[in-house]
PLY file of the C-alpha trace (Angstrom):
ply
format ascii 1.0
element vertex 511
property float x
property float y
property float z
element edge 510
property int vertex1
property int vertex2
end_header
24.10 -56.29 39.80
21.69 -59.19 40.26
18.05 -58.35 40.93
17.04 -61.62 42.63
18.50 -64.90 43.89
16.96 -68.18 42.72
17.69 -71.31 44.78
17.19 -74.71 43.18
14.78 -76.83 45.20
16.57 -80.12 44.49
15.69 -83.05 42.32
15.97 -83.20 38.54
13.95 -80.89 36.34
13.75 -78.10 33.83
15.09 -74.66 34.72
12.11 -73.21 32.86
9.71 -74.70 35.48
9.21 -72.05 38.14
8.15 -74.67 40.70
11.78 -75.83 40.82
12.95 -72.50 42.25
12.68 -70.54 45.47
13.16 -66.84 44.86
14.55 -64.16 47.16
13.84 -60.67 45.86
11.54 -59.35 43.14
9.58 -61.86 41.10
9.95 -62.37 37.37
7.32 -63.39 34.87
7.68 -66.30 34.48
9.30 -66.64 37.90
12.57 -68.21 36.69
16.09 -66.72 36.60
16.72 -63.99 34.06
20.12 -62.79 32.88
20.67 -60.35 35.74
19.65 -62.78 38.48
21.75 -65.17 40.54
21.39 -68.91 41.03
22.27 -71.02 44.08
22.83 -74.76 43.56
23.40 -77.09 46.51
21.90 -80.38 45.28
19.88 -81.81 42.42
20.09 -81.37 38.65
18.93 -78.21 36.88
18.45 -78.60 33.12
18.88 -75.48 31.00
17.68 -76.46 27.50
18.33 -73.93 24.72
18.75 -71.38 27.49
21.99 -69.61 28.45
23.03 -69.37 32.08
21.78 -67.88 34.30
18.50 -67.18 32.48
16.61 -66.96 29.19
16.98 -63.18 28.71
19.97 -63.21 26.37
21.59 -59.86 27.19
25.24 -59.03 27.81
24.85 -58.62 31.56
24.87 -61.88 33.51
24.42 -62.73 37.15
26.26 -65.27 39.31
25.80 -69.02 39.61
26.84 -70.07 43.12
27.72 -73.78 43.04
27.86 -75.57 46.41
26.98 -78.94 44.89
24.63 -80.58 42.44
24.61 -80.45 38.65
23.70 -77.95 35.97
23.12 -79.28 32.46
23.63 -76.97 29.49
21.58 -78.69 26.77
21.62 -77.44 23.21
18.78 -79.06 21.28
18.50 -76.22 18.81
20.42 -73.19 19.99
21.10 -70.87 22.91
22.97 -73.09 25.36
25.97 -71.62 27.14
27.07 -68.93 29.59
26.36 -65.26 29.05
29.00 -62.57 28.95
29.86 -61.33 32.47
28.14 -64.32 34.09
30.24 -65.94 36.85
29.86 -69.67 37.52
31.57 -70.05 40.90
32.38 -73.16 42.95
33.74 -72.02 46.30
33.65 -73.53 49.76
36.09 -73.68 52.66
34.89 -77.26 53.06
35.38 -78.58 49.54
32.24 -78.30 47.44
31.72 -80.77 44.61
29.68 -79.75 41.60
29.20 -80.70 37.95
28.55 -78.53 34.91
27.68 -80.49 31.78
27.55 -79.48 28.12
25.38 -81.48 25.72
25.45 -80.41 22.10
27.27 -77.15 21.40
27.75 -74.47 24.05
29.80 -71.30 24.47
31.27 -69.79 27.62
31.32 -66.01 27.26
31.69 -65.44 31.00
33.83 -67.01 33.74
33.88 -70.56 35.11
35.76 -70.50 38.43
36.69 -73.35 40.80
37.83 -71.42 43.85
38.67 -71.80 47.56
39.00 -75.61 47.64
35.96 -76.12 45.43
35.87 -79.03 42.96
34.12 -78.55 39.63
33.80 -81.16 36.90
33.10 -79.58 33.50
31.77 -82.64 31.67
31.51 -82.37 27.89
28.96 -85.03 27.11
28.78 -84.33 23.37
29.38 -81.68 20.75
31.71 -78.73 21.16
32.18 -76.52 24.23
33.82 -73.26 23.16
35.56 -71.11 25.75
35.46 -67.49 24.62
35.85 -66.20 28.17
37.79 -67.41 31.21
38.04 -70.90 32.73
40.10 -70.96 35.93
41.05 -72.66 39.19
42.24 -70.53 42.12
43.14 -70.86 45.81
43.25 -74.64 45.98
40.27 -75.17 43.68
40.24 -78.00 41.12
38.61 -77.81 37.70
38.41 -81.01 35.62
37.48 -80.77 31.92
36.35 -84.25 30.92
34.14 -86.16 28.47
33.85 -87.15 24.83
32.94 -83.67 23.59
35.59 -81.28 22.26
36.93 -78.35 24.28
37.78 -75.36 22.08
39.84 -72.83 23.99
39.48 -69.50 22.23
39.81 -67.57 25.48
41.96 -68.23 28.56
42.46 -71.22 30.84
44.13 -70.06 34.06
45.46 -71.71 37.22
46.94 -69.72 40.11
47.44 -69.67 43.87
47.49 -73.44 44.19
44.65 -74.01 41.72
44.62 -77.10 39.47
43.12 -77.47 36.01
43.02 -81.03 34.64
42.15 -81.51 30.96
41.29 -84.94 29.56
38.64 -84.05 26.97
39.80 -83.61 23.35
41.20 -80.11 22.74
40.91 -78.08 19.56
41.03 -74.46 18.42
43.67 -71.86 17.64
44.85 -68.78 19.51
44.59 -70.82 22.69
46.08 -69.29 25.82
46.81 -71.32 28.96
48.45 -69.63 31.95
50.07 -71.23 35.01
49.73 -68.30 37.39
50.69 -64.68 37.91
51.20 -64.64 41.70
52.12 -67.84 43.53
51.57 -70.27 40.67
49.12 -72.97 39.72
49.12 -76.26 37.82
47.63 -77.18 34.47
47.64 -80.92 33.78
47.19 -82.01 30.17
46.03 -85.61 29.68
45.04 -85.22 26.05
46.67 -84.34 22.75
47.59 -80.75 21.90
47.94 -80.16 18.16
51.11 -78.70 16.71
50.38 -74.98 16.49
52.25 -71.93 17.69
48.85 -70.53 18.65
48.59 -72.97 21.59
50.43 -70.86 24.15
51.24 -72.29 27.59
52.54 -69.34 29.59
54.52 -69.45 32.84
54.59 -66.28 34.92
55.20 -67.20 38.54
56.31 -70.58 39.92
53.77 -72.53 37.89
53.69 -76.19 36.84
52.68 -77.71 33.52
52.05 -81.46 33.96
52.32 -83.54 30.79
51.51 -87.19 31.40
51.09 -87.75 27.66
54.21 -86.00 26.47
54.30 -87.70 23.06
51.01 -86.04 22.05
51.79 -82.57 23.43
52.85 -80.10 20.73
52.03 -76.81 22.36
54.28 -73.78 22.67
55.66 -73.18 26.19
56.40 -69.52 26.87
58.86 -68.91 29.71
59.20 -65.29 30.91
60.25 -66.08 34.47
62.32 -68.47 36.54
61.57 -71.39 38.81
58.76 -72.86 36.72
58.39 -76.61 36.22
57.32 -78.97 33.47
56.39 -82.35 34.99
56.96 -84.63 32.01
55.49 -87.70 33.67
58.29 -90.19 33.03
60.89 -91.64 35.34
64.02 -91.23 33.24
65.28 -88.62 30.81
68.60 -89.36 29.22
69.08 -86.69 26.57
67.61 -83.35 25.59
68.12 -82.10 22.04
67.52 -78.38 21.52
67.40 -77.24 17.90
66.39 -74.26 15.82
62.88 -73.90 14.49
61.11 -71.52 12.16
59.36 -68.66 13.91
59.65 -67.58 17.53
60.09 -71.00 19.16
62.77 -73.62 19.59
62.30 -77.35 19.33
63.02 -79.45 22.44
63.25 -83.22 21.97
63.35 -85.40 25.07
64.87 -88.87 24.83
65.09 -91.73 27.30
68.37 -93.33 28.35
68.21 -95.64 25.32
67.75 -92.80 22.84
64.03 -93.38 22.28
61.85 -90.31 21.77
59.69 -89.28 24.71
58.19 -86.36 22.84
58.89 -82.96 21.30
57.52 -79.60 22.29
58.27 -75.96 21.53
59.83 -73.49 23.95
59.83 -69.73 23.50
62.69 -67.93 25.27
62.10 -64.46 26.63
64.10 -61.27 26.15
67.81 -62.04 26.46
67.29 -65.67 27.56
69.33 -68.17 25.58
68.39 -71.83 25.40
71.49 -73.36 23.93
71.37 -75.49 20.80
72.83 -78.98 20.93
72.41 -82.26 22.73
72.54 -82.25 26.52
72.88 -85.29 28.76
71.56 -84.97 32.29
72.92 -86.67 35.36
76.46 -87.11 36.76
79.00 -85.87 34.24
76.30 -84.59 31.92
76.57 -81.44 29.82
73.74 -79.19 30.89
72.02 -76.19 29.39
72.29 -73.61 32.22
68.66 -72.57 31.71
67.26 -76.09 32.17
67.58 -78.35 35.20
66.10 -81.78 35.89
65.09 -83.41 39.14
62.86 -86.09 40.62
59.21 -85.34 41.25
56.30 -87.05 43.05
55.73 -90.63 42.00
59.07 -90.87 40.24
58.23 -88.33 37.53
60.96 -86.19 36.03
60.61 -82.46 36.66
62.15 -80.09 34.11
62.76 -76.70 35.72
62.98 -73.67 33.46
65.51 -71.28 34.91
65.40 -68.14 32.79
65.12 -64.86 34.62
63.76 -61.54 33.31
65.38 -58.19 33.93
63.92 -56.46 36.96
64.61 -54.15 39.91
64.47 -55.29 43.52
61.99 -53.57 45.80
63.41 -50.38 47.27
65.16 -49.22 44.09
64.76 -45.48 43.46
63.74 -44.76 39.85
64.22 -41.23 38.53
60.98 -39.65 37.26
60.12 -36.18 36.00
59.08 -35.32 39.59
62.05 -36.81 41.41
63.20 -40.23 42.58
60.41 -42.69 43.44
60.72 -46.17 44.95
59.95 -48.72 42.25
57.10 -50.21 44.31
55.45 -46.76 44.47
55.57 -46.05 40.72
52.32 -45.87 38.80
51.38 -46.45 35.19
51.61 -43.06 33.47
54.57 -41.80 35.50
57.13 -40.33 33.10
60.78 -41.36 33.21
63.73 -39.53 31.63
65.35 -41.98 29.18
69.01 -42.05 28.23
68.70 -43.42 24.69
65.43 -41.95 23.46
66.37 -38.62 25.10
62.80 -37.84 26.15
60.28 -38.43 28.90
58.69 -41.84 28.43
55.50 -42.86 30.29
55.30 -46.19 32.11
52.83 -48.49 30.35
53.01 -51.49 32.69
54.47 -52.42 36.08
54.91 -56.04 37.07
55.57 -57.47 40.50
56.97 -60.87 41.38
58.00 -62.43 44.68
60.29 -65.46 44.35
60.84 -68.04 47.08
64.56 -68.56 46.50
64.70 -71.28 49.15
62.49 -73.49 46.93
64.23 -72.66 43.69
66.19 -75.62 42.23
69.01 -73.25 41.17
68.71 -70.20 43.40
71.81 -68.52 41.98
69.69 -67.74 38.94
67.32 -65.57 41.01
69.41 -64.30 43.93
69.80 -60.52 43.55
73.07 -58.91 42.49
74.27 -55.91 44.52
76.03 -53.08 42.71
77.79 -51.15 45.45
77.48 -47.38 45.71
80.04 -45.69 43.47
80.98 -48.87 41.60
80.88 -47.02 38.26
82.03 -43.67 39.58
80.81 -41.01 41.95
77.05 -41.38 42.44
76.83 -44.34 40.07
74.94 -45.74 41.82
74.23 -43.25 44.56
73.58 -46.13 46.96
73.67 -49.90 46.66
71.57 -51.06 43.71
69.97 -54.52 43.69
69.08 -56.13 40.36
68.05 -59.54 39.07
71.04 -61.38 37.56
69.93 -60.81 33.94
69.19 -57.11 34.33
71.47 -55.13 32.00
73.47 -52.06 32.98
74.29 -49.46 30.35
78.07 -49.08 30.24
80.65 -48.50 27.51
77.83 -47.75 25.06
76.29 -51.20 25.50
73.87 -53.09 27.71
75.56 -55.77 29.81
73.67 -58.21 32.07
74.89 -57.51 35.58
75.68 -61.20 36.20
78.58 -60.83 33.76
80.04 -58.01 35.86
80.17 -59.82 39.21
83.67 -59.35 40.64
83.31 -60.33 44.28
83.92 -56.80 45.55
81.99 -53.89 44.06
79.45 -56.21 42.36
78.37 -59.33 44.23
75.52 -61.81 44.28
73.89 -62.16 47.69
71.95 -65.31 48.71
68.58 -64.71 50.36
65.46 -66.75 51.10
63.08 -64.61 49.06
63.14 -61.54 46.86
60.54 -59.22 45.35
61.26 -57.90 41.89
59.51 -55.22 39.83
59.38 -54.84 36.05
59.03 -51.31 34.65
57.90 -51.34 31.04
57.92 -48.37 28.68
56.41 -48.30 25.21
59.93 -48.80 23.84
62.93 -50.49 25.44
65.25 -47.81 26.86
67.68 -46.91 29.62
66.49 -45.25 32.85
68.19 -44.16 36.06
68.03 -46.56 39.00
69.70 -45.21 42.15
71.45 -42.86 39.71
72.90 -45.66 37.54
71.92 -46.27 33.92
69.98 -49.54 33.63
67.53 -50.98 31.12
63.76 -50.86 31.32
61.69 -54.00 30.82
61.97 -55.30 27.25
58.45 -55.09 25.69
56.65 -58.20 24.51
56.33 -60.38 27.61
52.95 -60.09 29.29
50.17 -59.65 26.72
48.74 -62.97 25.48
47.87 -61.38 22.14
51.54 -60.59 21.71
52.40 -64.21 22.42
50.04 -65.49 19.77
50.85 -62.89 17.14
54.55 -62.17 17.70
56.20 -62.57 14.32
59.47 -60.85 15.24
62.84 -62.44 14.40
63.29 -64.55 17.53
64.85 -67.71 16.17
66.99 -69.93 18.38
70.69 -69.57 17.63
73.76 -69.19 19.82
73.40 -65.42 19.29
69.65 -65.42 19.99
69.82 -62.54 22.44
71.58 -60.26 19.96
68.94 -61.07 17.35
66.16 -60.14 19.80
67.94 -56.97 20.73
68.64 -56.03 17.12
64.89 -56.15 16.59
63.67 -54.60 19.85
66.61 -53.52 22.02
67.68 -49.91 22.48
71.44 -50.65 22.47
73.77 -53.58 21.67
73.72 -56.45 24.14
77.25 -57.51 25.11
78.20 -60.62 27.08
81.79 -61.11 25.94
84.75 -59.33 24.31
86.64 -56.08 24.84
83.57 -53.98 25.69
82.72 -56.34 28.54
86.33 -56.26 29.79
86.31 -52.46 29.72
83.08 -52.38 31.71
84.56 -54.81 34.23
87.55 -52.52 34.71
85.21 -49.56 35.11
83.19 -51.45 37.73
86.12 -51.92 40.12
84.84 -48.97 42.09
86.46 -45.66 43.05
90.19 -45.83 43.65
92.03 -43.85 46.27
94.29 -41.18 44.86
97.92 -41.90 45.64
99.51 -39.46 48.09
101.92 -37.02 46.40
105.57 -37.67 47.11
107.23 -35.20 49.37
109.91 -33.22 47.71
113.25 -33.73 49.42
114.51 -30.71 51.29
117.49 -28.98 49.77
120.66 -29.69 51.59
0 1
1 2
2 3
3 4
4 5
5 6
6 7
7 8
8 9
9 10
10 11
11 12
12 13
13 14
14 15
15 16
16 17
17 18
18 19
19 20
20 21
21 22
22 23
23 24
24 25
25 26
26 27
27 28
28 29
29 30
30 31
31 32
32 33
33 34
34 35
35 36
36 37
37 38
38 39
39 40
40 41
41 42
42 43
43 44
44 45
45 46
46 47
47 48
48 49
49 50
50 51
51 52
52 53
53 54
54 55
55 56
56 57
57 58
58 59
59 60
60 61
61 62
62 63
63 64
64 65
65 66
66 67
67 68
68 69
69 70
70 71
71 72
72 73
73 74
74 75
75 76
76 77
77 78
78 79
79 80
80 81
81 82
82 83
83 84
84 85
85 86
86 87
87 88
88 89
89 90
90 91
91 92
92 93
93 94
94 95
95 96
96 97
97 98
98 99
99 100
100 101
101 102
102 103
103 104
104 105
105 106
106 107
107 108
108 109
109 110
110 111
111 112
112 113
113 114
114 115
115 116
116 117
117 118
118 119
119 120
120 121
121 122
122 123
123 124
124 125
125 126
126 127
127 128
128 129
129 130
130 131
131 132
132 133
133 134
134 135
135 136
136 137
137 138
138 139
139 140
140 141
141 142
142 143
143 144
144 145
145 146
146 147
147 148
148 149
149 150
150 151
151 152
152 153
153 154
154 155
155 156
156 157
157 158
158 159
159 160
160 161
161 162
162 163
163 164
164 165
165 166
166 167
167 168
168 169
169 170
170 171
171 172
172 173
173 174
174 175
175 176
176 177
177 178
178 179
179 180
180 181
181 182
182 183
183 184
184 185
185 186
186 187
187 188
188 189
189 190
190 191
191 192
192 193
193 194
194 195
195 196
196 197
197 198
198 199
199 200
200 201
201 202
202 203
203 204
204 205
205 206
206 207
207 208
208 209
209 210
210 211
211 212
212 213
213 214
214 215
215 216
216 217
217 218
218 219
219 220
220 221
221 222
222 223
223 224
224 225
225 226
226 227
227 228
228 229
229 230
230 231
231 232
232 233
233 234
234 235
235 236
236 237
237 238
238 239
239 240
240 241
241 242
242 243
243 244
244 245
245 246
246 247
247 248
248 249
249 250
250 251
251 252
252 253
253 254
254 255
255 256
256 257
257 258
258 259
259 260
260 261
261 262
262 263
263 264
264 265
265 266
266 267
267 268
268 269
269 270
270 271
271 272
272 273
273 274
274 275
275 276
276 277
277 278
278 279
279 280
280 281
281 282
282 283
283 284
284 285
285 286
286 287
287 288
288 289
289 290
290 291
291 292
292 293
293 294
294 295
295 296
296 297
297 298
298 299
299 300
300 301
301 302
302 303
303 304
304 305
305 306
306 307
307 308
308 309
309 310
310 311
311 312
312 313
313 314
314 315
315 316
316 317
317 318
318 319
319 320
320 321
321 322
322 323
323 324
324 325
325 326
326 327
327 328
328 329
329 330
330 331
331 332
332 333
333 334
334 335
335 336
336 337
337 338
338 339
339 340
340 341
341 342
342 343
343 344
344 345
345 346
346 347
347 348
348 349
349 350
350 351
351 352
352 353
353 354
354 355
355 356
356 357
357 358
358 359
359 360
360 361
361 362
362 363
363 364
364 365
365 366
366 367
367 368
368 369
369 370
370 371
371 372
372 373
373 374
374 375
375 376
376 377
377 378
378 379
379 380
380 381
381 382
382 383
383 384
384 385
385 386
386 387
387 388
388 389
389 390
390 391
391 392
392 393
393 394
394 395
395 396
396 397
397 398
398 399
399 400
400 401
401 402
402 403
403 404
404 405
405 406
406 407
407 408
408 409
409 410
410 411
411 412
412 413
413 414
414 415
415 416
416 417
417 418
418 419
419 420
420 421
421 422
422 423
423 424
424 425
425 426
426 427
427 428
428 429
429 430
430 431
431 432
432 433
433 434
434 435
435 436
436 437
437 438
438 439
439 440
440 441
441 442
442 443
443 444
444 445
445 446
446 447
447 448
448 449
449 450
450 451
451 452
452 453
453 454
454 455
455 456
456 457
457 458
458 459
459 460
460 461
461 462
462 463
463 464
464 465
465 466
466 467
467 468
468 469
469 470
470 471
471 472
472 473
473 474
474 475
475 476
476 477
477 478
478 479
479 480
480 481
481 482
482 483
483 484
484 485
485 486
486 487
487 488
488 489
489 490
490 491
491 492
492 493
493 494
494 495
495 496
496 497
497 498
498 499
499 500
500 501
501 502
502 503
503 504
504 505
505 506
506 507
507 508
508 509
509 510
């Protein structure tokens, strides 16, 4: 916790000059901010030369830099410039604050740079290399612009959520880079610079996010898509053809072409779980042949918006999950709760619970996210014990296999129900398995989708192919995944629901 608050007096000067500060709280010697103090900037230009923010005492515990305006210069003329671990540089104002953070020479962010609550922060890289080993983010309508001639090395996380916008125009370098477009209501990351071809540049969608690529031909990052309803704004007016092909490793190659067949750019796309991005050439527009997981539409200014439609397996709120201490609503489960599993035949603890609310009314293809209702008794008495609501790609365990429920829709006992919004929960165990949901056997969340270190280091056999999902499940799934053939037909017959027993014929009376 900060000991004192130092307010910059305005004007341009050295942060090491105590006459430039007004202090609230205990004095220091010299009376300038130390590592556990806080700074308030409203106007002027504070120059930190060879001194990490917020002060010269280079310990691991930092204070907070409250930015309401003005400029802070991080100047490295010999060493020490940057942001300390646990230091928060915050731009936040209900009436938009405008501030600038500059980096001259080499600097390192080991803390957090946050443009929040309608604040506007320009991170200007004047020269040298600015290395992000911590967190750079824009939240709640805030805008963070990374600009300049210096190089931005993202070795940590760049994050945009809840309407936040991160705009990157400075040169980008580094490996193991992780960029995330939101975990709640989504944010936007706009890339106006080249991204080198490397599977370690991970651009991760989690909840209704947007990746804006105005320079598509120079973008060679890896887009990871674990959810549905996310958008890639590719910044051109016309897309004629999309060519999806296999690639070595865990990604697939997506080539975008204009109506004349000219290349607009190529990027990599990593499917998730049982998602299948079909190989081949797809033409969009009237009469086109479309990949069901990709949809195109018009965006602001005539841009083309590519919507990624894949949907992870999850339970709708209200689902009762069987635990070792009885049935518990999925929204009330906690990490560590133990679930009886049907395949592993043991009690497995929950290692992660995810929550996601989807605005179906805004989704370009809402049938991909509308919940599917499995009526009570559809698979026999008590299976399920009451109506069970699942996401379309959630697999039910039947006939010795796992079958996505969307393949079992029959219009009677299993139906898809339109709705304006839906809240889904993911329940992840250490290993993929089958649990009881409203008394019916259904899969848990397939591991491997939420940890950025898994994204960067996943070397499992996830190569695009028409049978991609079976390859993923052979490596990580607890049972065969079936989407066609006699096993599916048998499960469909089983899912017709309980049948009434025919009344016995009366025996004719003897004459």
